[in-house]
C-alpha positions as CSV (number, residue, x, y, z in Angstrom):
1,M,34.4,-33.3,225.1
2,A,37.8,-31.2,224.9
3,S,38.2,-29.5,221.8
4,E,41.3,-27.7,220.3
5,H,41.3,-24.3,219.1
6,K,42.5,-23.8,215.3
7,P,43.9,-20.6,214.2
8,D,40.5,-20.1,212.3
9,G,38.9,-19.5,215.4
10,L,36.6,-22.5,215.1
11,C,37.2,-25.6,217.6
12,K,37.5,-29.0,216.3
13,P,37.3,-31.7,219.1
14,A,40.3,-33.2,220.3
15,R,39.1,-36.6,219.6
16,A,39.0,-36.2,215.7
17,A,42.2,-37.2,214.9
18,S,42.0,-40.4,216.8
19,I,38.8,-40.7,215.0
20,Q,40.7,-40.9,211.9
21,Q,43.5,-43.2,212.8
22,A,40.5,-45.7,214.4
23,C,39.2,-45.5,210.9
24,A,41.7,-45.7,208.9
25,S,43.0,-48.9,211.5
26,V,39.2,-50.7,210.7
27,S,39.8,-49.8,207.2
28,A,43.6,-51.7,206.8
29,D,41.9,-54.4,208.9
30,L,39.2,-54.5,207.1
31,S,41.5,-54.3,203.6
32,S,43.5,-57.6,205.2
33,K,40.6,-59.7,206.0
34,F,38.7,-58.9,202.5
35,C,42.3,-60.0,200.6
36,S,42.3,-63.0,202.7
37,A,38.4,-63.5,202.1
38,M,38.9,-63.5,198.8
39,R,42.0,-66.1,198.1
40,N,38.6,-68.1,198.7
41,F,37.2,-67.5,195.0
42,A,38.5,-69.9,192.9
43,G,39.1,-68.5,189.2
44,A,40.2,-69.4,186.0
45,C,42.9,-68.3,184.7
46,C,43.1,-66.0,181.8
47,V,45.7,-64.2,179.7
48,I,44.6,-60.9,178.4
49,A,46.4,-60.1,175.5
50,T,46.5,-56.4,173.5
51,A,48.4,-54.6,170.8
52,D,49.0,-51.4,169.5
53,G,50.2,-51.6,166.5
54,A,53.3,-53.7,166.8
55,E,53.4,-53.0,170.4
56,Y,51.9,-56.5,172.0
57,S,51.5,-56.6,175.8
58,G,49.4,-59.1,178.3
59,L,48.7,-60.2,182.0
60,T,47.5,-63.5,183.7
61,A,44.1,-62.5,185.0
62,T,41.4,-64.3,187.3
63,A,38.9,-61.3,187.4
64,V,36.9,-61.7,184.3
65,C,33.3,-62.8,184.1
66,S,30.6,-62.4,181.8
67,V,28.1,-59.8,181.9
68,T,25.3,-60.7,178.9
69,A,24.9,-63.5,176.1
70,D,22.9,-60.8,174.0
71,P,25.0,-59.4,173.2
72,P,27.8,-61.3,174.3
73,R,29.9,-59.3,176.5
74,L,32.6,-59.7,179.1
75,L,34.0,-57.4,182.4
76,V,38.0,-57.5,183.0
77,V,39.3,-56.2,185.6
78,V,42.7,-54.5,185.4
79,N,45.0,-52.9,188.0
80,H,46.5,-49.8,186.9
81,N,50.5,-50.8,187.4
82,V,50.2,-53.3,185.2
83,F,52.4,-53.1,181.7
84,A,49.3,-53.8,179.8
85,H,46.7,-51.7,181.5
86,D,47.5,-48.3,179.5
87,I,47.9,-50.4,176.1
88,I,44.2,-51.6,176.8
89,K,43.1,-48.2,177.4
90,K,44.7,-46.6,174.3
91,S,44.0,-49.6,171.6
92,S,40.9,-50.5,173.0
93,V,41.0,-54.2,171.6
94,L,42.1,-57.0,173.9
95,S,41.7,-61.1,173.8
96,I,40.8,-63.2,177.0
97,N,42.1,-66.6,176.2
98,V,41.0,-69.4,178.9
99,L,44.0,-71.5,180.2
100,T,44.5,-75.1,180.2
101,E,46.2,-76.9,183.1
102,A,48.6,-77.5,181.0
103,Q,49.8,-73.7,180.5
104,R,51.3,-73.2,184.1
105,D,54.2,-71.7,182.9
106,L,52.3,-69.4,180.5
107,A,50.7,-68.0,183.4
108,L,54.0,-67.4,185.2
109,R,55.5,-65.5,182.3
110,F,52.2,-63.1,182.0
111,S,52.1,-62.8,185.6
112,G,56.1,-61.5,185.4
113,Q,56.7,-64.5,188.7
114,D,59.4,-65.7,185.8
115,G,61.4,-62.7,185.4
116,S,60.4,-62.1,181.5
117,N,60.3,-58.8,180.1
118,P,56.9,-57.9,178.8
119,N,58.0,-57.3,175.6
120,E,59.5,-61.3,175.3
121,R,56.0,-62.8,176.9
122,F,54.7,-63.5,173.1
123,E,57.8,-65.5,172.3
124,G,56.2,-68.8,174.2
125,G,53.1,-70.3,173.4
126,E,51.2,-70.4,170.0
127,W,49.8,-67.1,168.9
128,D,47.9,-65.5,166.1
129,L,49.4,-62.1,166.0
130,E,47.6,-60.0,163.5
131,P,47.6,-56.4,162.4
132,G,45.0,-54.2,164.3
133,E,43.7,-57.3,166.3
134,A,44.5,-58.6,170.0
135,P,47.1,-61.5,170.1
136,R,45.1,-64.6,170.3
137,L,46.4,-67.7,171.8
138,R,45.8,-70.9,169.9
139,S,46.0,-74.0,172.2
140,C,43.9,-72.2,174.6
141,L,40.4,-73.9,176.2
142,A,38.6,-70.9,175.2
143,S,39.5,-67.8,173.4
144,F,37.7,-64.3,173.0
145,R,38.3,-61.4,170.8
146,G,36.4,-57.8,171.5
147,N,36.4,-53.7,172.0
148,V,36.7,-52.2,174.9
149,S,32.9,-50.0,175.0
150,H,32.9,-48.5,178.6
151,T,35.6,-48.5,181.3
152,I,34.7,-47.4,185.2
153,T,38.0,-46.6,187.3
154,E,37.7,-47.6,191.0
155,S,40.6,-47.1,193.1
156,T,43.5,-49.1,191.8
157,H,42.0,-50.7,188.8
158,T,40.1,-50.3,185.7
159,L,36.7,-52.6,184.5
160,F,37.0,-53.0,180.7
161,L,33.4,-53.7,179.3
162,I,34.5,-56.2,176.3
163,D,31.8,-56.0,173.4
164,V,32.6,-59.6,172.1
165,T,33.5,-59.7,168.1
166,D,34.7,-63.1,167.9
167,I,34.7,-66.4,169.7
168,R,36.8,-69.3,169.5
169,K,36.7,-72.6,171.6
170,D,38.4,-75.8,171.7
171,E,35.9,-79.0,171.6
172,T,38.8,-81.1,173.2
173,S,38.4,-82.2,176.5
174,R,41.2,-80.8,178.8
175,A,41.1,-79.0,182.2
176,P,41.5,-75.4,183.2
177,L,44.1,-74.0,185.0
178,I,42.6,-72.5,188.0
179,Y,43.9,-69.6,190.9
180,F,43.2,-70.7,194.5
181,D,44.3,-69.5,197.8
182,R,47.6,-67.9,195.6
183,K,48.5,-71.6,194.0
184,F,47.8,-73.0,190.4
185,A,45.3,-75.9,191.0
186,T,43.0,-77.7,188.4
187,L,39.6,-79.8,188.4
188,T,39.3,-83.1,187.1
189,T,37.3,-83.3,183.4
190,A,33.5,-85.4,184.7
191,K,32.6,-87.7,182.5
192,Q,29.6,-87.4,180.5
């Protein structure tokens, strides 16, 4: 194997740069395949809402899952670049609001796809805005309020472990809003 001499007198294999380039190419290809495959995960659309004093913020998310039932805990994953990320970290309070199929416009608003300013997002919808609490959507399938108990920073995202402090569930039979393959979808409700 050929080698190149570095100024410090140590030898470095000439192929090291090409191996690093090949690894970067494999990593980019794997990331692309990963993103494509993840589009096959159907996820419930939620609006994550938070507050710091009188400043409200929120985002649309599908990266939400239950952790334990006793005590009730949820996991929420948020990109560092999202406006609400730093407010969640600072305030440690949030709500997870599970959307109905009729709330597609709300999902678009909180994802920023409708062009709205982050400060205007709470103008639509029926929100409970209580001092010191995360905003809560009244007309959703379920709403969880909680406090951040742990955070894990992983690459471009933060994983927030949420201790649930209050739950409100709508008993009306309505279909959820789902996100699948970069599109909104819904499920038909099963007859019991």
